[in-house]
C-alpha atoms as one frame of an Amber mdcrd trajectory, in Angstrom:
protein
  19.535  -0.936   7.070  16.108  -1.315   8.641  15.189   2.773   7.098  17.621
   1.705   3.954  15.408  -1.984   3.259  12.361   0.402   4.188  12.750   2.531
   1.517  13.400  -0.339  -0.897  10.378  -2.117  -0.507   8.474   1.214  -1.199
  10.224   1.884  -4.394  10.084  -1.494  -5.405   6.113  -1.045  -4.710   5.714
   1.946  -6.666   7.432   1.341  -9.193   5.622  -2.606  -9.711   1.917  -1.690
  -8.620   2.587   1.718 -10.800   3.769   0.109 -13.926   1.579  -2.803 -13.759
  -1.389  -0.454 -13.355  -0.302   1.196 -16.255   0.256  -1.220 -18.556  -3.719
  -2.479 -17.447  -5.079   1.055 -17.755  -3.678   1.046 -20.688  -5.634  -1.468
 -22.074  -8.964  -0.231 -20.823  -7.990   3.257 -22.399  -7.723   1.863 -26.338
 -11.081   0.231 -25.665 -12.705   3.223 -24.302 -11.098   5.247 -26.930 -11.950
   2.620 -29.771 -15.970   3.472 -28.524 -15.617   7.561 -28.915 -18.152   7.596
 -30.731 -20.676   6.292 -27.862 -19.417   7.764 -24.907 -19.492  11.405 -24.581
 -15.911  13.719 -25.168 -16.950  15.172 -21.343 -16.936  11.509 -19.724 -14.410
  10.172 -21.845 -11.883  12.742 -20.744 -12.403  11.975 -17.354 -12.081   8.324
 -18.484  -9.330   8.812 -19.778  -7.765  10.848 -17.331  -8.105   8.701 -14.191
  -6.834   5.164 -16.078  -4.075   7.662 -16.770  -2.590   8.852 -12.405  -4.968
   6.008 -11.133  -1.438   4.126 -10.790   0.427   6.294  -9.283  -2.694   6.976
  -6.753  -3.045   2.768  -6.636   0.412   2.643  -5.838   0.762   5.356  -3.654
  -2.254   4.236  -1.197  -1.253   0.801  -1.445   1.873   2.170   0.009   0.883
   4.092   2.851  -2.431   2.125   3.909  -0.488  -1.255   4.051   2.988  -1.877
   3.064   4.318   1.210   5.003   2.598   0.250   8.105   2.783  -3.637   7.956
   6.588  -3.184   7.866   6.153  -1.034  11.410   4.606  -3.519  12.679   6.037
  -6.103  12.101   9.247  -5.608  10.220  12.254  -6.694  13.537  14.573  -3.689
  13.420  17.294  -5.775  12.544  16.124  -6.973   9.370  17.370 -10.580   7.890
  17.546  -8.544   4.207  20.470  -6.334   2.571  20.017  -3.933   0.426  21.938
  -5.107  -2.727  22.249  -4.175  -5.887  18.865  -4.624  -8.193  17.467  -2.905
  -5.120  20.022  -0.220  -5.561  18.975  -0.434  -9.173  15.382   0.365  -8.156
  15.792   2.796  -5.587  18.049   4.932  -8.728  15.402   4.426 -10.533  12.575
   5.922  -8.446  14.630   8.021  -7.282  15.279   9.288 -10.462  11.441   9.009
 -11.832  10.870  11.812  -8.859  13.535  14.384  -9.495  12.349  14.430 -13.374
   8.668  14.782 -11.610   9.358  17.652  -9.419  11.633  18.765 -12.005   8.319
  19.242 -14.273   6.580  21.392 -11.973   9.078  23.712 -11.428   9.973  23.493
 -15.260   6.434  24.055 -16.422   6.139  26.834 -13.414   9.482  28.689 -14.375
   8.300  28.613 -17.883   4.927  29.279 -18.162   6.229  32.617 -15.828   8.092
  33.396 -17.889   6.169  32.793 -21.128   3.188  35.483 -19.535   5.422  37.842
 -18.575   6.830  38.169 -22.271   3.518  37.734 -23.772   2.283  40.821 -21.175
   4.666  43.193 -22.666   3.022  43.014 -25.939  -0.614  42.876 -24.791  -3.220
  44.622 -23.791  -6.468  43.572 -21.956  -9.629  43.920 -23.815 -12.629  43.492
 -22.648 -15.235  40.546 -23.953 -18.881  40.272 -22.493 -19.510  37.853 -20.334
 -16.078  36.614 -20.544 -15.185  36.000 -16.566 -11.538  35.625 -17.011  -8.466
  38.183 -18.377  -8.248  38.375 -22.216  -5.200  39.767 -24.284  -4.773  40.948
 -27.401  -1.128  40.039 -28.569   0.840  41.183 -30.855   3.356  37.806 -32.321
   4.405  36.105 -35.332   1.726  33.623 -34.725  -1.560  33.145 -34.997  -1.859
  32.679 -30.893  -4.698  31.755 -29.464  -4.360  29.729 -26.204  -5.327  29.776
 -22.437  -2.002  30.407 -20.085  -1.952  29.310 -17.142  -3.117  26.614 -14.493
  -4.475  28.697 -10.996  -4.518  32.422 -12.941  -5.322  31.388 -16.484  -6.242
  34.175 -18.979  -6.669  34.244 -22.850  -3.717  35.741 -24.807  -5.401  36.793
 -29.032  -2.947  37.606 -31.263  -4.004  40.191 -33.724  -4.555  38.166 -37.073
  -7.407  36.510 -35.382  -9.249  39.496 -34.374  -8.389  40.222 -38.645  -9.061
  37.120 -39.860 -11.963  36.059 -37.430 -15.593  38.164 -37.295 -16.978  38.820
 -34.441 -19.138  35.363 -33.734 -16.083  33.013 -34.755 -13.955  35.036 -32.291
 -16.659  34.140 -28.712 -17.353  31.231 -30.186 -13.306  30.185 -30.063 -13.140
  31.959 -26.378 -16.042  29.754 -25.587 -13.440  26.643 -26.620 -11.108  28.076
 -24.078 -13.062  28.566 -21.215 -14.363  24.798 -21.933 -10.875  23.864 -21.084
  -9.811  26.422 -18.187 -14.010  25.361 -17.000 -12.160  21.642 -17.017  -8.949
  22.769 -15.853  -7.682  21.288 -18.689  -4.502  22.580 -17.615  -3.900  21.481
 -14.287  -5.084  18.217 -15.389  -2.547  17.565 -19.057  -0.085  18.672 -15.782
  -1.359  15.937 -13.740  -0.882  13.403 -16.618   2.955  14.280 -16.983   4.031
  13.970 -13.777   1.708  10.087 -13.275   4.405   9.258 -16.725   6.984  11.105
 -14.997   6.846   9.449 -12.030   6.723   5.746 -13.443   9.998   6.405 -15.584
   8.562   2.955 -17.852   7.124   4.268 -21.129   3.939   3.097 -20.877   0.897
   4.450 -20.453   1.819   7.176 -23.442  -1.631   6.711 -25.375  -3.232   7.339
 -22.790  -1.118  11.137 -23.180  -2.236  11.414 -26.884  -6.357  10.305 -26.692
  -7.153  12.787 -23.396  -6.163  15.482 -25.310  -8.366  14.530 -27.981 -10.748
  13.799 -26.024  -9.847  17.413 -24.166 -10.357  19.281 -27.420 -14.030  17.913
 -28.870 -14.988  18.560 -24.501 -13.700  21.760 -25.456 -15.779  21.686 -28.616
 -19.259  21.344 -27.219 -18.808  23.290 -24.474 -19.055  25.840 -26.713 -21.318
  24.712 -28.680 -23.703  23.750 -26.083 -23.049  27.237 -24.242 -23.265  29.089
 -27.888 -25.687  26.825 -29.834 -25.968  25.513 -32.911 -24.619  28.666 -34.415
 -21.666  27.958 -32.188 -20.430  24.864 -33.612 -20.636  26.057 -37.359 -19.031
  29.672 -35.823 -16.432  27.431 -34.152 -15.783  25.518 -37.740 -15.543  28.466
 -39.214 -12.985  29.713 -36.980 -10.838  26.914 -37.058 -10.546  26.539 -40.863
  -9.387  30.313 -41.347  -6.681  29.906 -38.525  -5.430  26.750 -40.606  -5.058
  28.850 -43.939  -2.672  31.842 -41.607  -0.742  29.231 -40.072   3.019  30.483
 -40.699   5.252  28.297 -42.076   7.231  27.557 -38.379   6.835  25.558 -35.893
   4.944  27.043 -33.278   6.280  28.757 -29.853   6.930  26.918 -27.045   3.533
  27.343 -24.568   3.971  25.285 -21.179   0.979  24.703 -19.460  -1.369  26.001
 -22.391  -4.565  24.588 -23.857  -3.962  25.913 -27.509  -6.745  26.012 -29.591
  -5.515  25.312 -32.782  -3.872  21.397 -33.279  -3.933  21.344 -36.729  -3.325
  17.121 -36.921  -6.873  17.236 -35.597  -8.475  20.152 -38.206 -10.684  17.770
 -40.515 -12.293  15.953 -37.306 -12.953  18.573 -35.307 -14.585  20.335 -38.166
 -16.690  18.086 -39.855 -17.425  16.993 -36.283 -18.679  20.456 -35.478 -21.294
  20.621 -38.111 -22.316  17.356 -36.594 -22.579  18.884 -33.759 -24.714  21.737
 -35.736 -27.277  19.676 -37.381 -28.252  17.396 -34.314 -29.420  17.554 -30.567
 -26.309  19.452 -28.252 -24.123  17.399 -25.943 -25.436  18.899 -22.489 -22.658
  20.163 -20.372 -23.595  18.206 -16.561 -20.830  18.804 -14.046 -19.751  15.229
 -12.457 -17.744  16.761  -9.117 -20.843  15.607  -6.786 -20.417  12.238  -8.171
 -16.609  12.313  -8.305 -16.985  13.246  -4.416 -19.181  10.551  -3.207 -16.757
   7.488  -5.238 -14.267   9.369  -3.614 -15.360   8.895  -0.217 -16.115   4.955
  -0.444 -12.908   4.599  -1.418 -11.204   5.632   1.999 -14.396   4.229   3.664
 -12.926   0.407   1.976  -9.370   1.703   2.022 -10.062   2.499   5.497 -11.656
  -0.724   6.594  -9.256  -2.841   5.033  -6.701  -1.090   6.071  -7.322  -1.267
  10.079  -6.954  -4.715   9.131  -4.109  -6.802  11.138  -4.135  -9.729   8.926
  -4.418  -8.248   5.964  -1.747  -6.122   7.515   0.466  -9.291   8.250  -0.609
 -11.193   5.173   0.916  -7.605   3.200   4.045  -8.317   5.640   3.832 -11.389
   4.297   4.546 -10.993   0.745   6.516  -7.611   1.396   9.209 -10.719   2.784
   8.966 -12.414  -0.457   9.135  -9.786  -2.402  12.429  -8.481  -0.397  14.009
 -12.230  -0.580  13.372 -12.481  -4.216  15.554  -9.181  -5.003  18.109 -10.536
  -2.846
């Protein structure tokens, strides 16, 4: 019973803190997105990503830094609590979320592997100047222009794209896709989906949509910053030309993919790219060191409290109250 109570407590904290934080951060995300004109796309992508994954990260940190140590230190091996219907339901729901997240990882890997194998059979590798990642020319019924994969990304370009776009336009769209890969957008999208699965509750879905839109704008900014104002115009022209050759059929299912064309955002992206061509281009700066410093400070802050016995004792008292409420 001791270990069963511990498991039920940890799952309860995971869902309680995770769902509450997801709801709060979703409100913050709406505030950030409403001021998109004042905040760069690069910054919005980073903020929206962390707002989506931090609820789960926060819950996990609280569990392993505070709740579990407090339980092991202060809970008698013959606990007074029992696992009733409420706690049993929480365990089942939390386990379902974790299994769904694991299934998502395996499913994404498996479908991406099959997609890559299928496309590789109908593609030939081509050489593109100053492009480090592999680029393939693909025979496909849909005008595909996408980056596939998380660990080893590859660019696939359908024959129709080569027949429709000129060299400068193709170069601009490739730079857009490189913008996705350099920012690891495919990996971040998968992590956001995992965070959503673990929490089970449909809280924070707005952040997924807002992040996807910001990611496309950030990749557009990357292409414009790399290729100059002319690249912004070329990319806008490419999007319009691709829209004209999209067949009247659903786009193929593409897991772990950054797809160059998003019809719902077409008009907004074209307007934004043309505006970029008429003003000072955004600079693409790395925030890696800032993020590392922030993580180190957070770890030091958490460690200072997690090693304080008064804090752990108070954490155990709160845990006992929570378990009593769920009896």
